[in-house]
C-alpha positions as CSV (number, residue, x, y, z in Angstrom):
1,M,-91.5,26.0,-49.6
2,V,-92.4,29.0,-47.4
3,V,-90.3,29.8,-44.2
4,T,-91.7,32.3,-41.6
5,P,-89.9,33.8,-38.8
6,S,-90.3,32.5,-35.2
7,S,-92.6,34.4,-32.9
8,T,-91.1,36.5,-30.1
9,A,-90.9,34.8,-26.7
10,G,-92.5,36.4,-23.6
11,A,-90.7,39.6,-22.6
12,A,-88.2,39.4,-19.7
13,T,-87.9,42.2,-17.2
14,A,-85.5,43.7,-14.7
15,T,-86.5,45.6,-11.6
16,L,-84.6,48.2,-9.6
17,V,-85.6,49.3,-6.1
18,V,-85.3,53.2,-6.0
19,D,-85.7,55.2,-2.7
20,Y,-86.6,58.9,-2.6
21,A,-86.8,61.5,0.2
22,C,-89.5,64.2,-0.4
23,N,-89.5,67.7,1.0
24,G,-91.4,70.9,0.7
25,G,-95.0,71.4,-0.5
26,I,-97.4,68.6,0.5
27,A,-94.5,66.9,2.2
28,G,-94.2,69.9,4.6
29,T,-97.9,69.9,5.4
30,G,-97.7,66.1,6.1
31,S,-94.7,64.6,7.9
32,G,-92.1,67.1,7.0
33,T,-89.8,64.7,5.1
34,V,-91.6,61.9,3.5
35,N,-89.8,58.6,2.4
36,L,-90.9,56.8,-0.7
37,R,-89.8,53.3,-1.9
38,T,-90.3,52.7,-5.5
39,R,-89.8,49.9,-8.0
40,L,-88.7,50.6,-11.6
41,T,-89.4,47.8,-14.1
42,V,-88.0,47.7,-17.6
43,P,-88.5,44.9,-20.2
44,T,-85.2,43.5,-21.4
45,T,-86.3,41.3,-24.2
46,L,-87.1,43.5,-27.3
47,N,-87.2,43.3,-31.0
48,V,-86.9,46.3,-33.2
49,G,-90.4,48.0,-33.3
50,D,-91.2,46.8,-29.7
51,P,-92.0,49.6,-27.3
52,L,-89.6,50.2,-24.5
53,N,-91.9,50.4,-21.5
54,V,-90.8,52.0,-18.2
55,E,-93.1,51.3,-15.2
56,W,-92.7,52.6,-11.7
57,K,-94.6,51.2,-8.6
58,L,-95.0,53.7,-5.9
59,N,-95.3,53.2,-2.1
60,Y,-94.6,54.9,1.1
61,K,-91.4,53.4,2.7
62,D,-92.4,54.0,6.3
63,E,-95.0,55.8,8.4
64,T,-94.3,59.3,6.9
65,R,-97.1,60.7,4.6
66,L,-97.8,63.6,2.3
67,G,-100.5,65.8,3.7
68,S,-103.4,67.9,2.3
69,P,-102.1,71.5,2.0
70,A,-105.4,73.1,3.2
71,Y,-109.0,72.3,3.7
72,M,-110.3,70.9,0.5
73,P,-114.2,70.7,0.3
74,N,-114.2,68.6,-2.8
75,G,-110.8,67.0,-2.4
76,G,-108.2,67.1,-5.2
77,R,-105.7,65.0,-7.1
78,I,-102.1,63.8,-6.8
79,D,-99.9,64.0,-9.9
80,V,-96.5,62.2,-9.9
81,I,-93.8,62.8,-12.6
82,G,-90.7,60.6,-12.7
83,R,-87.5,60.7,-14.9
84,A,-85.8,57.7,-16.7
85,N,-82.7,58.6,-18.4
86,I,-81.7,56.8,-21.6
87,S,-78.2,56.4,-23.0
88,G,-76.3,54.4,-25.4
89,S,-77.8,53.9,-29.0
90,W,-80.3,56.6,-28.0
91,V,-79.9,59.6,-25.7
92,G,-82.9,61.1,-24.1
93,Q,-85.4,60.9,-21.2
94,L,-88.7,59.2,-20.5
95,Q,-91.2,60.8,-18.1
96,P,-93.5,58.3,-16.4
97,T,-96.6,60.0,-15.0
98,G,-99.5,58.8,-12.9
99,T,-102.5,60.3,-10.8
100,A,-104.6,59.4,-7.8
101,E,-107.8,61.1,-6.9
102,Q,-108.3,62.3,-3.4
103,P,-112.0,62.4,-2.5
104,G,-113.2,65.3,-0.3
105,P,-113.8,66.9,2.0
106,I,-110.3,66.7,3.4
107,D,-108.8,68.8,6.2
108,K,-105.4,70.3,6.2
109,G,-102.6,67.7,6.9
110,V,-104.8,64.6,6.2
111,P,-102.6,61.9,4.6
112,L,-102.8,61.6,0.8
113,K,-102.9,58.5,-1.4
114,L,-100.1,57.9,-4.0
115,P,-100.8,56.6,-7.4
116,V,-100.3,52.9,-7.7
117,G,-97.8,53.4,-10.4
118,I,-96.6,55.7,-13.1
119,S,-95.5,54.8,-16.7
120,D,-94.1,55.9,-20.1
121,F,-92.7,54.3,-23.2
122,G,-90.5,54.9,-26.2
123,H,-90.4,53.4,-29.7
124,T,-87.5,51.4,-31.0
125,D,-86.7,51.7,-34.6
126,R,-83.3,50.0,-34.9
127,A,-81.2,47.5,-33.1
128,G,-78.7,48.6,-30.5
129,T,-77.9,48.9,-26.8
130,V,-79.5,51.2,-24.4
131,T,-79.1,51.8,-20.6
132,V,-81.9,52.9,-18.5
133,R,-81.3,54.8,-15.2
134,P,-83.7,56.3,-12.7
135,G,-83.7,60.1,-12.5
136,Q,-82.3,61.9,-9.5
137,T,-85.6,63.7,-8.8
138,L,-89.3,62.7,-8.6
139,F,-92.0,65.4,-8.4
140,V,-95.3,65.0,-6.6
141,D,-98.0,67.8,-7.2
142,F,-101.4,68.4,-5.5
143,R,-104.2,69.8,-7.6
144,P,-107.3,71.1,-5.7
145,S,-110.7,70.3,-7.2
146,A,-113.0,73.2,-8.3
147,S,-115.2,74.3,-5.4
148,E,-117.3,77.0,-3.8
149,V,-117.2,77.3,0.0
150,M,-119.4,79.5,2.2
151,V,-117.6,80.9,5.2
152,N,-120.1,82.1,7.7
153,D,-119.7,85.4,9.6
154,D,-119.0,83.5,13.0
155,D,-116.2,81.5,11.5
156,P,-113.2,81.7,13.9
157,A,-110.8,82.3,10.9
158,I,-112.5,85.8,10.4
159,T,-110.8,88.6,12.4
160,Y,-113.0,91.5,13.6
161,S,-111.9,94.9,15.0
162,G,-113.8,96.4,17.9
163,G,-117.3,97.7,17.4
164,W,-118.8,94.6,15.9
165,E,-121.9,92.8,17.2
166,D,-123.0,89.2,16.6
167,H,-126.7,88.6,15.9
168,D,-127.9,85.0,16.0
169,G,-131.4,83.4,15.5
170,L,-132.6,86.0,12.9
171,P,-135.9,85.3,11.2
172,S,-135.7,82.7,8.5
173,E,-137.7,85.1,6.1
174,D,-134.6,87.3,6.1
175,H,-132.6,84.5,4.4
176,D,-129.3,85.2,6.2
177,H,-126.7,82.5,5.8
178,H,-127.1,80.3,9.0
179,L,-129.6,82.8,10.3
180,D,-127.0,85.0,11.9
181,L,-125.2,88.3,11.1
182,H,-122.4,90.6,12.3
183,T,-123.1,94.4,12.2
184,T,-121.4,97.6,13.2
185,T,-122.1,101.3,13.3
186,V,-118.6,102.4,14.1
187,K,-116.7,104.2,11.3
188,D,-113.6,102.4,10.1
189,A,-114.6,99.1,12.0
190,W,-113.2,96.3,9.8
191,A,-113.3,92.6,9.3
192,S,-110.6,90.4,7.6
193,Y,-110.4,86.9,6.2
194,T,-107.4,85.0,4.8
195,F,-108.3,82.4,2.2
196,T,-106.8,80.2,-0.6
197,G,-108.7,80.3,-3.9
198,T,-109.2,82.1,-7.2
199,G,-112.0,84.3,-6.2
200,I,-113.9,85.8,-3.3
201,E,-117.5,87.2,-2.9
202,Y,-119.0,89.4,-0.1
203,V,-122.5,88.3,1.2
204,A,-124.7,90.6,3.2
205,Q,-128.2,92.2,3.5
206,K,-129.6,94.7,1.1
207,D,-131.0,97.4,3.6
208,R,-132.0,101.0,2.9
209,D,-130.4,101.9,6.4
210,A,-127.0,100.2,5.6
211,G,-123.9,102.3,4.7
212,P,-121.1,101.9,2.1
213,I,-118.3,99.4,2.7
214,D,-114.7,99.7,1.4
215,I,-113.1,96.4,0.2
216,A,-109.4,95.7,-0.2
217,I,-107.6,92.5,-1.5
218,D,-104.1,91.9,-0.1
219,G,-103.9,95.3,1.2
220,Q,-104.8,97.0,-2.2
221,A,-108.2,98.6,-3.1
222,A,-110.2,96.0,-4.9
223,T,-112.2,96.5,-8.0
224,P,-114.6,98.0,-7.4
225,P,-113.2,99.5,-4.1
226,R,-116.6,100.2,-2.6
227,V,-120.1,98.8,-2.4
228,D,-123.2,100.4,-1.0
229,P,-125.9,97.9,0.2
230,S,-128.5,100.7,0.5
231,R,-128.5,101.5,-3.3
232,N,-129.2,99.8,-6.6
233,A,-126.8,99.4,-9.4
234,D,-128.1,102.6,-11.0
235,G,-127.6,104.5,-7.7
236,T,-131.2,104.8,-6.6
237,L,-132.2,103.9,-3.0
238,V,-133.5,100.4,-2.4
239,N,-136.7,99.8,-0.8
240,D,-135.6,96.7,0.9
241,A,-135.1,96.1,4.6
242,H,-133.1,93.1,6.0
243,K,-133.0,91.2,2.7
244,G,-130.3,88.7,3.5
245,G,-128.2,86.3,1.7
246,Q,-127.3,88.8,-1.1
247,T,-124.0,88.7,-3.0
248,L,-123.2,92.4,-2.9
249,W,-119.6,92.3,-4.4
250,K,-117.5,89.7,-6.2
251,F,-114.0,89.4,-7.6
252,H,-112.8,86.4,-9.7
253,G,-109.6,85.6,-11.6
254,L,-107.1,85.7,-8.8
255,K,-104.0,83.6,-8.9
256,Y,-104.5,80.3,-6.9
257,E,-102.7,81.1,-3.7
258,Q,-103.4,82.7,-0.3
259,H,-105.1,86.0,-0.3
260,T,-106.7,88.3,2.4
261,I,-110.0,90.2,2.0
262,T,-110.6,93.2,4.3
263,I,-114.0,95.1,4.6
264,K,-114.3,98.4,6.4
265,N,-117.4,100.5,7.4
266,V,-117.1,103.9,5.8
267,Q,-119.5,106.2,7.8
268,D,-120.2,106.6,11.4
269,A,-123.7,105.7,12.5
270,K,-124.3,103.8,9.2
271,L,-124.9,100.1,9.4
272,G,-121.9,98.0,8.3
273,Q,-122.6,94.2,8.1
274,L,-121.2,90.8,7.2
275,D,-123.2,87.7,6.5
276,A,-120.6,85.4,4.8
277,F,-117.7,85.2,2.4
278,R,-118.0,82.8,-0.5
279,V,-114.5,81.4,-1.6
280,I,-114.3,80.2,-5.2
281,T,-111.7,77.8,-6.6
282,R,-111.9,77.2,-10.4
283,D,-110.4,74.4,-12.3
284,L,-106.7,74.8,-12.5
285,V,-104.6,74.2,-15.6
286,N,-101.5,73.7,-13.6
287,A,-100.9,72.5,-10.0
288,P,-99.8,75.2,-7.6
289,K,-96.1,75.4,-7.3
290,D,-96.5,75.8,-3.5
291,Y,-97.9,72.4,-3.2
292,R,-95.2,70.6,-5.1
293,A,-93.0,68.1,-3.2
294,E,-89.6,67.5,-4.6
295,C,-88.3,63.9,-4.0
296,T,-84.5,63.2,-4.2
297,L,-82.8,59.9,-4.8
298,V,-81.2,58.6,-1.7
299,N,-79.8,55.2,-2.7
300,A,-77.7,53.8,-5.6
301,P,-80.0,51.6,-7.5
302,G,-77.8,51.0,-10.6
303,A,-79.0,50.8,-14.1
304,I,-80.7,48.4,-16.5
305,Q,-78.9,47.7,-19.9
306,V,-81.0,46.5,-22.8
307,E,-80.0,45.1,-26.1
308,I,-82.7,45.4,-28.9
309,G,-82.3,42.8,-31.6
310,G,-83.7,42.4,-35.1
311,G,-83.6,40.0,-38.1
312,D,-83.0,40.2,-41.8
313,D,-85.2,38.5,-44.5
314,N,-83.1,37.5,-47.5
315,P,-84.8,36.7,-50.9
316,A,-84.7,33.2,-52.3
317,S,-81.3,32.4,-54.0
318,P,-80.9,30.2,-57.0
319,S,-77.5,29.1,-55.9
320,P,-77.6,25.3,-56.0
321,D,-74.6,24.6,-53.8
322,T,-74.9,26.4,-50.4
323,S,-77.0,26.3,-47.3
324,A,-76.9,28.4,-44.1
325,S,-76.6,27.4,-40.6
326,P,-76.9,30.6,-38.5
327,S,-75.8,30.8,-34.9
328,A,-76.0,33.5,-32.3
329,S,-74.1,34.1,-29.1
330,P,-75.5,36.7,-26.6
331,S,-73.0,39.0,-25.1
332,A,-73.7,41.6,-22.4
333,S,-71.7,43.0,-19.6
334,A,-72.6,44.3,-16.1
335,S,-70.7,46.9,-14.2
336,P,-71.8,49.4,-11.4
337,T,-72.6,52.8,-12.7
338,D,-73.3,56.2,-11.1
339,E,-76.4,58.2,-11.7
340,N,-76.2,60.4,-14.7
341,P,-79.1,62.6,-15.3
342,G,-77.9,63.6,-18.8
343,G,-78.0,59.9,-19.9
344,G,-74.3,59.7,-21.0
345,G,-71.2,58.0,-20.0
346,E,-72.3,54.4,-20.6
347,S,-70.4,52.3,-23.1
348,P,-72.8,49.9,-24.7
349,S,-71.9,46.2,-25.0
350,P,-71.6,44.9,-28.5
351,S,-74.9,43.7,-30.1
352,P,-74.8,40.0,-31.0
353,S,-75.3,39.0,-34.7
354,P,-75.8,35.7,-36.5
355,S,-73.0,34.5,-38.6
356,P,-74.0,32.2,-41.4
357,S,-71.5,29.5,-42.4
358,P,-71.9,28.0,-45.9
359,S,-71.1,24.4,-46.4
360,P,-71.7,22.5,-49.7
361,S,-74.0,19.5,-49.5
362,P,-74.7,17.8,-52.8
363,S,-77.8,15.6,-52.8
364,P,-79.3,14.2,-56.0
365,S,-83.0,14.3,-56.1
366,A,-85.6,13.2,-58.6
367,S,-87.6,16.4,-58.2
368,P,-85.4,19.5,-57.9
369,S,-86.6,22.6,-56.0
370,P,-85.1,26.0,-55.9
371,A,-83.2,26.9,-52.7
372,A,-85.5,28.5,-50.1
373,A,-84.7,31.9,-48.5
374,Q,-82.8,31.9,-45.2
375,T,-84.9,33.5,-42.5
376,Q,-83.7,34.2,-39.0
377,N,-84.8,36.3,-36.0
378,Y,-82.9,36.6,-32.7
379,I,-83.8,38.0,-29.3
380,V,-81.2,38.9,-26.7
381,T,-82.0,40.2,-23.2
382,A,-80.0,42.5,-21.2
383,V,-78.0,42.3,-18.0
384,V,-78.7,44.6,-15.1
385,T,-75.6,46.5,-13.7
386,Q,-75.0,45.9,-10.1
387,G,-76.7,48.1,-7.5
388,S,-78.1,48.1,-4.0
389,P,-80.1,46.0,-3.7
390,S,-79.0,43.7,-6.4
391,P,-81.4,43.6,-9.3
392,T,-82.2,40.5,-11.3
393,A,-82.1,39.7,-15.0
394,T,-83.3,37.0,-17.4
395,R,-81.5,36.0,-20.5
396,T,-83.3,34.5,-23.5
397,V,-82.1,33.6,-27.0
398,T,-84.5,32.6,-29.7
399,L,-83.2,31.6,-33.0
400,T,-84.8,30.3,-36.3
401,A,-83.1,29.2,-39.5
402,T,-84.1,27.5,-42.7
403,P,-82.8,23.9,-42.9
404,S,-80.5,22.9,-45.8
405,V,-82.2,22.3,-49.2
406,A,-81.3,19.3,-51.3
407,Q,-79.3,20.2,-54.5
408,V,-79.0,18.5,-57.9
409,A,-75.5,16.9,-58.1
410,I,-75.2,16.5,-61.9
411,T,-77.2,18.6,-64.4
412,P,-78.0,16.4,-67.6
413,Q,-77.3,18.0,-71.0
414,G,-80.4,17.7,-73.3
415,G,-83.4,15.4,-72.9
416,A,-85.9,15.6,-70.1
417,Q,-84.8,17.3,-66.8
418,T,-85.1,14.2,-64.8
419,G,-82.3,15.0,-62.4
420,E,-80.5,11.7,-63.4
421,A,-77.0,11.6,-64.9
422,P,-76.7,10.0,-68.5
423,E,-75.0,6.7,-68.9
424,R,-71.4,6.7,-69.7
425,V,-70.0,5.1,-73.1
426,S,-67.9,1.9,-72.5
427,S,-65.0,0.4,-74.7
428,S,-67.1,-2.7,-75.8
429,G,-69.3,-0.3,-77.8
430,M,-66.3,0.8,-79.9
431,L,-65.5,-2.9,-80.8
432,L,-69.0,-3.4,-82.0
433,V,-68.9,-0.4,-84.3
434,G,-65.6,-1.7,-85.8
435,S,-67.0,-5.2,-86.4
436,G,-70.0,-3.9,-88.1
437,G,-67.8,-1.8,-90.5
438,A,-65.7,-4.8,-91.5
439,L,-68.8,-7.0,-92.3
440,L,-70.2,-4.2,-94.4
441,M,-67.0,-4.0,-96.5
442,I,-66.9,-7.8,-97.1
443,G,-70.6,-7.7,-98.2
444,M,-69.8,-4.9,-100.7
445,L,-66.8,-6.8,-102.3
446,S,-68.8,-10.0,-102.6
447,G,-71.5,-8.2,-104.5
448,V,-69.0,-6.7,-107.0
449,A,-67.5,-10.2,-107.7
450,M,-70.9,-11.7,-108.4
451,L,-71.7,-9.0,-110.9
452,R,-68.5,-9.6,-112.8
453,R,-69.2,-13.4,-113.0
454,R,-72.6,-12.8,-114.5
455,A,-71.2,-10.4,-117.1
456,A,-68.6,-13.1,-118.2
457,H,-71.3,-15.8,-118.6
458,S,-73.4,-13.5,-120.7
459,G,-70.4,-12.9,-123.1
460,D,-69.7,-16.7,-123.6
461,R,-73.4,-17.3,-124.6
462,G,-73.4,-14.6,-127.1
């Protein structure tokens, strides 16, 4: 007979409502302080080897919203990182994460979408009690998408000193961006633009009548610090006139943050010009720290206590006189707890265990079979500690045990192993044996007497 363990029942779960208030970063470019309402869900019915999954649903609690930190031509992405502290049989931390794409273009301050949820899991390798608490802090990052943006010379974000002229409606064959151009012949006339990105390029005309331009980034001389639109790379004079749309200078590899580029006309009576700036944003490995919103726990959600159960498989036993009847009694306690980011301070409740109770049960059988192995598997859910609002919990107990196996009451000595006891010898048998012996003796004495008589008769005849 083969006994298999019972299959695990559907996992029960407990949910905590966790509220956070977010400040800084994309909260500051949105509503200032942004309120989130989240729901942390943890399965509370586990066997050893089952994953401990932590899932977090995210929502805005009210009308406050996170906002785009700047104009994003290709949009960006929201990354959310949570914390779930584990204490008891294990001490550690899970870090649920999730993302939400923000399609572009989006202007500064435009509300951003949250991920539907974030999640993480841990492996369970032994039975025990663990307590799961939401972390004190939730982080929301914004990561811009890679992009290139042309900023035309007449963009209001560009600041000009005196001495510049704006030329509109230029011939299309000149290939100026938007067919317009700013020019100056005044020495030290400058133009400045503040941007956010990882690179910047200066676009203007190649022209034999143009003069050199000095370039600075964030108040420091750039590399190279000067460009001359009237000369080729080898220093020879160009033959071009009004050849627009040319990238005359570029600088990449800036840290993603706010920068300011300034161009300045070097020589009096020489033509300084500006057609456009090209702003570059490369793919970022890490989200900018300036965009991070830090969200702090504002309610007392409590904690979820989980008991992880497991079973033992015992080999078949030849013992003929015992059978097991296991029983399990779930035991868990609930008590309000304070948030503990380190995951300590919680005393786990004792883990339930089955207690077999042997009892003899003789039962003769015509076809004996060895005692089958006792196999059991139990599952116990957890109780959620009280919080605000009150969480819910489900308790489930699943128990499987091998039924008692019939045993041979009396083992026969010798003969076929039929499983039946031999017949007992009665007193009447002894009397029969004695009677038989007496008859045998009488027969023998009669025979001797007959032989003597025959011998005597023979002597008389002789």
